[in-house]
MARRO-323422 format. One record per residue (C-alpha): residue in one letter; y, x, z. Coordinates in steps of 0.02 Angstrom, whole numbers, plus 50000, padded with zeros to 5 digits. Each point is the difference from the previous one (the first is absolute). Example, Ala and Ser with C-alpha at 12.3 -4.5 7.8 and 13.67 -1.06 7.14 Angstrom:
// residues 2
A497755061550390;S501725006949967;
This chain:
// residues 373
X500005000050000;X501245013850044;X499665009049836;X500414983949909;X501644998550096;X500425018349962;X499744998149813;X500914983349993;X501525008150083;X499875014049871;X499964987449858;X501524991150072;X500945016650008;X499545003749819;X500504982449948;X501695000850087;X500375017649938;X499584997149817;X500574982049975;X500404993449868;X498865012749910;X501155001249848;X499645018349964;X501085009149872;X500175017849938;X500875011450126;X501865002549959;X500585017249947;X500385011250149;X499184988550127;X498725012950057;X501315012850048;X500904986350097;X498364994650079;X499525017450063;X501765002550069;X499944983450093;X499155007350154;X501755005250059;X500814983049971;X500014988850154;X499884982049940;X500624991750162;X499324995050169;X499454982949939;X498975007149857;X499255013350114;X499514987150130;X499264988649867;X498885014049936;X499465004450178;X499544982150041;X499124997849833;X498755014050034;X499804998450189;X498624986649990;X499165009949860;X499955015650108;X499404990150152;X498494992249915;X499675015749896;X499835011150154;X498984986750090;X498734999849859;X500025017449921;X500815011350129;X500855015249924;X499214996349831;X501194985349984;X501355012049944;X498985003449843;X500404982149953;X501744997850076;X500845015749930;X499464997949817;X500474981650007;X501755003650067;X500335013449870;X499184990649857;X501024984350028;X501635009849991;X499435008649841;X499554983449920;X501704992850049;X500775012649881;X499334989049860;X500664983950075;X501794995349951;X500994994150150;X498925009150127;X500695015350091;X498675013549999;X500415011850143;X498985014150073;X500824997650169;X499164983050009;X498345009550005;X500605008850157;X500464983550085;X498334992549944;X499125014550086;X501044997550157;X499494981750002;X498175003949969;X500085013550135;X500734987750125;X498684987149957;X498625013050012;X500695005950167;X499934982250066;X498174999349951;X499685014750116;X500724991150152;X498574993450109;X500814983050027;X500284997549812;X498265005249943;X499014984349968;X498335009250010;X500315003450184;X500204981850043;X498294993850048;X500384984450099;X500674983549937;X501485001050117;X500535017049934;X499814994149820;X501114985150039;X501275011950077;X499995011049845;X500234984649890;X501424994150112;X500855017149995;X500014999849810;X500804982849996;X501295003950135;X500405016149908;X500294990149839;X501204988150087;X500975014250084;X500085009549835;X500724984549915;X501304998250137;X500495018450007;X500085004649815;X500675011949936;X499705010250161;X501615009949977;X501065000550160;X501885001750005;X501245005250135;X501454991749910;X500944987950114;X500454989349849;X498154998249961;X499684993850177;X501374987049984;X499384994449829;X498254997550072;X500644989050141;X501314989849905;X498784986449942;X499494997750182;X501685001150091;X501384995849875;X499254989849858;X498474991150070;X499034990349869;X498454989650031;X498544997649882;X498634987750048;X498765007949878;X500465017350062;X499824994450181;X498254993349967;X499585016149908;X500525011250146;X499334988550136;X498274999549922;X500025018749965;X500425004650180;X498744987450067;X498675008649894;X500605017050061;X499854993750179;X498194994949967;X499615016649914;X500805009250145;X498764991750118;X498615008449898;X500835017150008;X500705000650177;X498784995350137;X501205004450140;X500504987150130;X501795003749947;X499654996449816;X501394987049994;X501275012450066;X499465013249875;X500164987249860;X501794996150053;X500385018650000;X499265001449825;X501094985749937;X501555007350083;X499625016849920;X499834992149828;X501694991450012;X500805016050066;X499295010049856;X500584987049875;X501785003350058;X499765018649972;X499144999149831;X501054998349843;X499974984149895;X499364989850147;X500874985550087;X499574989050148;X500334981349988;X499934985350119;X498444994449909;X499155016850034;X500364999950186;X499634981650027;X498395001649899;X499395014250111;X500384990350160;X499184984049937;X498515009149925;X499545009750157;X500304984850109;X498974989149883;X498485011250018;X500115005650182;X500544983550075;X499044987749893;X498845004749857;X498915012450095;X499744987250139;X499374985449895;X498354998149907;X500874995349837;X501215014750010;X499195009549856;X500004984749888;X501834996550036;X500475018149964;X499024999649837;X500874984049945;X501705007150045;X499605015949903;X499484990149847;X501544989150012;X501125015450014;X499205007849845;X500174983749904;X501834997150045;X500495018249973;X499105000049833;X500904984549934;X501745001150081;X501374995349956;X499014985449925;X501074997949844;X498924992349865;X500075006649822;X500294987149863;X498745009849895;X498545009550081;X500185018949999;X498735013249949;X498455005350095;X499715018649979;X498185005549994;X500495018449997;X499805006350179;X501555006650089;X501164993849864;X501394996650125;X499665015650104;X500245012149857;X501814994949974;X501485002350117;X500105010850155;X498395009050043;X500555000750182;X500184981150009;X498334997749911;X499115011350125;X500804990450143;X499364983749925;X498275007649985;X500005004050187;X500564982250037;X498664992149892;X498695011850070;X500424994050175;X500034981449963;X498484999449886;X499005011650112;X500464989550153;X499494984049912;X498315007349954;X499745006250178;X500454983550082;X498964989749880;X498525011650025;X500174999350190;X500104981049999;X498634996449873;X498875015050029;X499855002349811;X500925014149913;X499674993449824;X500724983050048;X501555008750068;X500275010249842;X499714985349881;X501184989050101;X501385013149998;X499715003049813;X500124981549958;X501574997850106;X500915014449915;X499434994049830;X500664982550037;X501675007450054;X500135010449841;X499614984849893;X501334990350096;X501265013849961;X499854995549816;X500994984250042;X501375007150114;X501445012149979;X500145016750088;X498225006349982;X498895009049875;X498324991249984;X498615012849973;X498215004250043;X500505014550113;X499944991750170;X498254992649982;X499405017149944;X500875007950149;X499024988450114;X498375006749926;X500575018050016;X500594997750179;X498354991350041;X499035014949934;X501025012250102;X499884989850158;X498134997249976;X499795018849987;X500915002350165;X498994986350084;X498345007349940;X500475017850043;X499575015749903;X498325008350031;X500155016850086;X498925008449867;X501394996849874;X501075012250097;X498675012250056;X499445002749821;X501765001549931;X500195018650026;X501284999450139;
């Protein structure tokens, strides 16, 4: 299963790097420019995007192949940049190879940490904790993108203005944040077994909001703060105490996905297009925003699969239900403004399910012992 996840991630990297595959002859002088590009810094956002792109690839590669993973990762990183020379509109840059290696190295380093190595997790409780850590990490990554702090006082004020000076309320956004933090509260109960788990959760939330003030391009709104308060209260004071708590949380999560996927509910007079090409919307616009959205979707879809599996006891039922829900939302987006209807999200559900199943099953120790490390 983990090998399948590793190669699927590799295929996604190739797909995103070479799209739209309209290869042409290399322009005159491009090779001299390409070999000189190792000195040209393309910006913090581009560097971070390349790091995040290869971190999961390095993580699963080292888990499966050990040091031999670099025999796959390095040629892929270099080869993709070489092929981009023949793609008009793509910026082939040798420095991107360096940032790819940094990302793969970080991912591979994470695979060496005992508490992030799925093959060391023998008990169901530990597997649940590992699963929960991945989902919590996805939510925190979504909230804290692009991870670049600032000590500019103007940045601090800009982050707090939507909360203190220009408060705006969004009912869909409030449901989104309330459900997300309620799910985080449940996941936290799987990770932290301390009697003071609630206190540590509050400290985690406070830290997230504090970091959001420090990180560029982040703002805190009334909806964000109120959603965190309601979400944690919803789980700790009610849902975890009642027999139907899981069912209620699942329904709220589905409702949040449905409303977020169809807002602002403005019907088209003529149905729009449905794109069967995966990641059609992701390959345009800001790569940083697209990566942030990927973290968000990873959290919500992974949480939905987890909750459905816990409630029904059937993983396949959970995956099929999440797949059908996202497919229904995408079909609904054909009839409303503000969204791009495509096959990407249902496919993401399947990919996330494979990754989470691999974590839940664990990786046999022999896969590491025989890897040459």
